[in-house]
C-alpha positions as CSV (number, residue, x, y, z in Angstrom):
1,M,21.5,8.2,-3.6
2,E,18.7,5.7,-3.1
3,L,16.8,5.2,0.1
4,Q,18.4,1.7,0.7
5,Q,21.9,3.1,0.0
6,V,21.3,5.8,2.7
7,F,20.0,3.2,5.1
8,D,23.0,0.9,4.5
9,K,25.4,3.7,4.9
10,M,23.7,4.7,8.2
11,L,24.3,1.2,9.5
12,E,28.0,1.6,8.6
13,I,28.1,5.0,10.4
14,L,26.4,3.5,13.5
15,T,28.6,0.4,13.8
16,P,31.3,1.9,16.0
17,F,28.8,3.5,18.4
18,V,26.4,0.6,18.9
19,K,26.7,-1.5,22.0
20,D,24.2,-4.2,20.8
21,R,25.7,-5.5,17.5
22,G,23.0,-8.2,17.3
23,A,20.3,-5.5,17.3
24,L,22.2,-3.7,14.5
25,A,22.2,-6.9,12.4
26,R,18.4,-7.0,12.7
27,A,17.9,-3.2,12.3
28,T,15.0,-1.7,10.4
29,K,13.9,1.8,9.8
30,D,12.0,1.6,13.1
31,T,15.0,0.6,15.2
32,H,15.5,3.1,18.0
33,L,19.1,4.3,18.3
34,I,19.2,4.7,22.0
35,D,16.6,2.1,23.2
36,D,17.3,-0.7,20.7
37,L,20.9,-0.2,19.7
38,K,22.1,1.1,23.1
39,V,23.9,4.1,21.6
40,N,25.1,6.4,24.3
41,S,23.1,9.6,24.0
42,A,26.3,11.6,24.2
43,R,27.6,9.7,21.1
44,M,24.6,10.9,19.0
45,V,26.6,14.1,18.3
46,D,29.4,12.0,16.8
47,I,26.8,10.2,14.7
48,I,25.4,13.4,13.4
49,I,28.8,14.8,12.6
50,E,29.8,11.6,10.8
51,S,26.6,11.6,8.9
52,E,27.1,15.2,7.8
53,D,30.6,14.3,6.6
54,V,29.6,11.2,4.8
55,F,26.5,12.6,3.1
56,Q,27.9,16.1,2.7
57,V,24.8,17.7,4.3
58,E,24.3,20.0,7.3
59,I,21.9,18.9,10.0
60,D,20.7,21.6,12.3
61,D,19.9,21.2,16.0
62,D,16.2,20.8,15.5
63,E,16.7,18.1,12.9
64,A,19.2,16.4,15.1
65,D,16.8,16.4,18.0
66,S,14.1,14.8,15.8
67,I,16.3,11.7,15.1
68,E,15.3,8.8,17.3
69,T,15.3,5.9,14.9
70,I,17.3,4.9,11.9
71,G,14.4,5.8,9.7
72,D,14.4,9.3,11.2
73,A,18.0,9.7,10.3
74,V,17.4,8.5,6.7
75,R,14.4,10.8,6.4
76,V,16.5,13.9,7.5
77,I,19.4,13.0,5.2
78,M,17.2,12.2,2.2
79,G,15.4,15.6,2.7
80,K,18.8,17.3,2.8
81,M,20.0,15.6,-0.3
82,A,16.8,16.1,-2.4
83,P,17.4,19.8,-3.0
84,A,20.9,19.0,-4.2
85,L,19.5,16.4,-6.6
86,N,16.7,18.6,-7.9
87,P,18.1,22.2,-8.1
88,S,15.6,24.9,-9.0
């Protein structure tokens, strides 16, 4: 899956949890999930779980804690998907 595809899919995942839909429409990799999109911090767990299901990856607690922006989420997911795409 390409970077842009992961980004676009993240926007879909975020949609039900975002309070500021206008900010989501203008979202970039630097868009902060809590500060810019007004995602309730408690809903971050739901976003992580949904992302794991959609991308078929497992995101550990340290990785989840590192996700503050959409770009962070894409980076973690792409990193998880890379080993599956390039098995040794």
